[in-house]
C-alpha positions as CSV (number, residue, x, y, z in Angstrom):
1,M,-10.0,-3.4,14.7
2,Y,-13.8,-3.1,14.9
3,T,-14.0,-6.9,14.3
4,S,-11.5,-7.6,17.1
5,Y,-13.6,-5.3,19.4
6,L,-16.7,-7.4,18.7
7,E,-14.9,-10.7,18.9
8,H,-13.6,-9.8,22.4
9,G,-16.9,-8.8,23.9
10,N,-16.6,-5.0,23.2
11,N,-13.4,-4.9,25.3
12,V,-11.6,-1.7,24.5
13,R,-8.5,-2.5,26.5
14,K,-8.0,-5.9,24.9
15,T,-8.5,-4.5,21.5
16,S,-5.9,-1.8,22.3
17,L,-3.3,-4.4,23.3
18,I,-4.0,-6.5,20.2
19,H,-3.5,-3.6,17.7
20,H,-0.9,-1.6,19.7
21,V,-3.2,1.4,19.7
22,E,-4.0,3.6,22.7
23,P,-7.5,3.0,24.2
24,K,-8.7,6.5,23.5
25,R,-7.9,5.9,19.8
26,V,-9.7,2.6,19.9
27,R,-12.8,4.3,21.3
28,A,-12.6,7.0,18.5
29,I,-12.3,4.4,15.8
30,I,-15.2,2.3,17.2
31,K,-17.4,5.4,17.4
32,E,-16.6,6.3,13.8
33,V,-17.5,2.9,12.5
34,K,-20.7,2.8,14.6
35,D,-21.7,6.2,13.2
36,V,-21.1,4.9,9.6
37,L,-23.2,1.8,10.3
38,E,-26.1,3.7,11.9
39,E,-26.2,6.1,9.0
40,G,-26.3,3.3,6.5
41,R,-23.2,4.4,4.7
42,S,-20.6,2.1,3.1
43,L,-17.5,1.2,5.1
44,T,-15.4,1.5,1.9
45,T,-14.3,5.0,2.7
46,L,-11.1,5.2,0.7
47,S,-12.8,4.7,-2.7
48,E,-10.6,5.9,-5.6
49,Q,-8.0,7.3,-3.2
50,E,-7.0,3.9,-1.9
51,P,-4.7,2.8,-4.8
52,Y,-2.7,6.0,-4.4
53,Y,-2.2,5.4,-0.7
54,L,-1.2,1.8,-1.1
55,S,0.9,1.9,-4.2
56,G,2.5,5.2,-3.2
57,L,3.7,4.3,0.2
58,P,6.7,2.1,-0.8
59,Y,8.1,4.9,-2.9
60,L,7.7,7.5,-0.2
61,W,9.2,5.1,2.4
62,Q,12.4,4.5,0.3
63,E,12.7,8.2,-0.4
64,K,12.4,9.4,3.2
65,Y,14.1,6.4,4.9
66,P,16.7,5.1,2.4
67,W,19.2,2.4,3.5
68,Q,22.6,1.3,2.1
69,S,24.3,-2.0,2.6
70,G,26.7,-2.0,5.5
71,Q,24.6,0.5,7.5
72,P,22.1,-0.3,10.2
73,R,18.5,-0.5,9.2
74,L,17.4,0.7,12.6
75,H,18.6,3.4,15.0
76,R,17.3,2.7,18.5
77,S,19.2,3.5,21.7
78,E,17.1,0.9,23.6
79,L,18.7,-1.9,21.7
80,T,22.2,-3.3,22.3
81,P,24.4,-3.8,19.2
82,S,23.9,-7.6,19.4
83,E,20.1,-7.2,19.6
84,Q,20.1,-4.8,16.6
85,Q,22.2,-7.2,14.6
86,H,20.0,-10.2,15.5
87,L,16.9,-8.2,14.4
88,E,18.5,-7.3,11.1
89,T,19.6,-10.8,10.3
90,K,15.9,-11.8,10.4
91,L,15.2,-9.6,7.4
92,P,15.3,-11.4,4.0
93,E,17.9,-10.2,1.6
94,H,15.3,-9.3,-1.1
95,Y,13.7,-6.6,1.0
96,P,13.9,-3.1,-0.5
97,P,16.7,-0.8,0.6
98,A,14.7,1.0,3.3
99,R,15.2,1.4,7.0
100,L,13.0,-0.1,9.7
101,L,10.4,2.2,11.2
102,D,8.7,2.2,14.6
103,L,5.0,2.6,14.9
104,L,5.0,6.4,15.2
105,Q,7.3,6.8,12.1
106,F,5.0,4.4,10.1
107,L,1.9,6.4,11.1
108,D,3.7,9.7,10.2
109,L,4.4,8.2,6.8
110,I,0.8,7.5,6.2
111,K,-0.2,11.0,7.3
112,L,2.4,12.5,4.9
113,L,1.0,10.5,2.0
114,H,-2.5,11.6,2.9
115,T,-1.5,15.2,2.9
116,Q,0.2,14.9,-0.5
117,S,-2.8,13.2,-2.0
118,Q,-5.2,15.7,-0.7
119,A,-3.3,18.6,-2.3
120,D,-4.3,17.3,-5.8
121,L,-8.0,17.4,-5.0
122,P,-10.5,20.3,-5.1
123,P,-11.2,21.6,-1.6
124,R,-14.7,20.2,-1.5
125,Q,-13.4,16.6,-2.2
126,R,-10.7,16.6,0.5
127,M,-11.2,14.5,3.6
128,A,-9.6,14.4,7.0
129,L,-7.3,11.5,8.0
130,S,-9.4,9.9,10.7
131,D,-8.2,7.1,13.0
132,A,-10.3,4.6,11.3
133,L,-9.0,5.5,7.9
134,T,-5.4,5.3,9.2
135,E,-6.0,1.9,10.7
136,H,-7.6,0.7,7.4
137,I,-4.6,1.8,5.4
138,K,-2.2,0.1,7.8
139,F,-4.3,-3.1,7.8
140,R,-4.3,-3.3,4.0
141,L,-0.6,-2.8,3.8
142,L,0.1,-5.5,6.4
143,H,-2.5,-7.9,5.0
144,S,-1.1,-7.7,1.5
145,G,2.5,-8.4,2.7
146,T,3.8,-5.0,1.4
147,V,4.7,-4.1,5.0
148,V,5.7,-6.6,7.7
149,R,5.4,-6.0,11.4
150,M,8.2,-7.2,13.6
151,E,7.9,-7.7,17.4
152,T,10.9,-7.0,19.5
153,P,10.8,-7.8,23.3
154,S,13.3,-5.0,24.1
155,L,11.0,-2.3,22.6
156,S,7.6,-1.3,23.8
157,I,6.2,-0.6,20.3
158,P,6.4,-2.7,17.2
159,L,8.7,-2.2,14.2
160,F,7.7,-2.2,10.6
161,A,9.7,-3.3,7.5
162,L,9.1,-2.6,3.9
163,A,8.9,-6.0,2.2
164,R,8.0,-5.0,-1.4
165,T,8.4,-2.1,-3.7
166,H,4.8,-2.4,-4.9
167,Y,1.3,-3.1,-3.5
168,A,-0.8,-6.0,-4.7
169,P,-4.1,-6.8,-2.9
170,K,-4.4,-10.2,-1.3
171,G,-7.5,-12.4,-1.3
172,E,-10.2,-12.9,-4.0
173,Q,-12.7,-10.4,-2.6
174,E,-10.2,-7.6,-2.4
175,R,-8.9,-8.4,-5.9
176,V,-12.4,-8.3,-7.3
177,F,-13.0,-4.8,-5.8
178,T,-9.7,-3.7,-7.3
179,M,-10.6,-5.3,-10.7
180,I,-13.9,-3.3,-10.8
181,D,-12.0,0.0,-10.1
182,D,-9.4,-1.0,-12.7
183,V,-12.0,-1.7,-15.4
184,A,-13.7,1.7,-14.9
185,R,-10.3,3.4,-15.0
186,F,-9.2,1.5,-18.1
187,F,-12.5,2.4,-19.9
188,R,-11.8,6.1,-19.2
189,L,-8.3,5.8,-20.6
190,M,-9.6,4.1,-23.7
191,Q,-12.1,6.9,-24.2
192,D,-9.3,9.4,-24.2
193,W,-7.5,7.2,-26.8
194,A,-10.6,6.8,-29.0
195,Q,-11.0,10.6,-28.9
196,E,-7.4,11.0,-30.0
197,Q,-6.5,13.0,-26.8
198,D,-2.9,14.0,-26.5
199,G,-0.8,11.7,-24.3
200,G,-3.1,8.7,-24.7
201,M,-1.8,5.3,-25.9
202,R,-3.2,1.8,-26.5
203,A,-0.9,-1.2,-26.2
204,L,-1.6,-4.8,-27.2
205,E,0.9,-7.6,-27.8
206,V,-0.1,-11.2,-28.8
207,F,2.7,-13.8,-28.6
208,D,3.6,-17.3,-27.4
209,I,6.1,-18.0,-24.6
210,D,8.0,-20.9,-23.1
211,E,5.7,-21.9,-20.2
212,N,8.6,-22.5,-17.9
213,R,9.7,-18.9,-18.4
214,R,6.3,-17.2,-18.0
215,V,6.8,-16.1,-14.4
216,E,10.3,-14.9,-15.1
217,A,9.0,-12.8,-18.0
218,L,6.3,-11.2,-16.0
219,Q,8.8,-10.3,-13.2
220,E,11.1,-8.8,-15.7
221,L,8.2,-6.8,-17.2
222,D,7.3,-5.5,-13.8
223,R,10.9,-4.3,-13.3
224,L,11.0,-2.7,-16.7
225,L,7.8,-0.7,-16.1
226,Q,8.9,0.5,-12.7
227,G,12.3,1.6,-14.1
228,W,10.6,3.3,-17.0
229,A,8.2,5.2,-14.7
230,D,11.1,6.2,-12.4
231,K,13.1,7.5,-15.4
232,Y,10.5,9.9,-16.5
233,H,8.9,10.9,-13.2
234,R,9.3,14.5,-12.1
235,D,7.8,16.0,-9.0
236,G,5.2,18.5,-10.0
237,G,5.1,17.3,-13.5
238,Y,2.1,16.3,-15.7
239,P,0.1,13.6,-14.0
240,M,0.2,10.3,-16.0
241,L,-1.2,6.8,-15.4
242,L,-0.1,3.5,-16.9
243,Q,-2.4,0.5,-16.4
244,M,-2.1,-2.9,-18.0
245,A,-2.8,-6.6,-17.6
246,A,-1.1,-9.7,-18.9
247,G,-2.3,-13.3,-18.8
248,T,-3.4,-16.3,-20.8
249,R,-4.7,-15.7,-24.4
250,H,-8.0,-17.3,-25.3
251,P,-9.2,-18.2,-28.8
252,Q,-11.6,-15.3,-28.9
253,D,-8.7,-12.9,-28.3
254,G,-7.3,-13.5,-31.8
255,Q,-4.0,-14.6,-33.1
């Protein structure tokens, strides 16, 4: 949003129209970013909390706004039945079973996720959900393709669809940032394993595979891991983390 503001000659109204955000919120976001820049602080304000926001939202969305085949994905009195049907036919069949949300519902979902994440932190480490932080989370979800925005002429605000059940960063720069965080997190997990801490586990598999089935195998593994985590998850239970990577084996990796 700040980039759009600069690109359009510091025009608050135009930035507001582009991002479907009220002008007063645009001004608040611009001020927050300017304050950060003037103080010489980093714009990466989410830090280690970011993966929780981005990976957790698809699960919360499906939990709060589930959808079953044969039911409408959207309930809006402003739309005629034909308009609603036309809108839903534009959704690919592989989209997760979740209802469409309007902008206010989508923002409320982000706020709820923020509240849940802050409850796990010591009081001194908790942070308020600012407008800039909200827009950053929304941008990352849209940019990655996890969430898709849908424009409808009959409605004054945009709609949002959940396109994937998981979050994966898009673009080399963002993936490099994620890689750095993952390596640090993996090192901590391996330290627990080396010290024989309870609940720690190291996993390594070395194998050959039919090259034509490699993508299929990774997709199946993703589904298995998600199903495994869903099976053992309990609200309020012991906090666990599973992190792994799979890819091409090199000679130095061993046989």
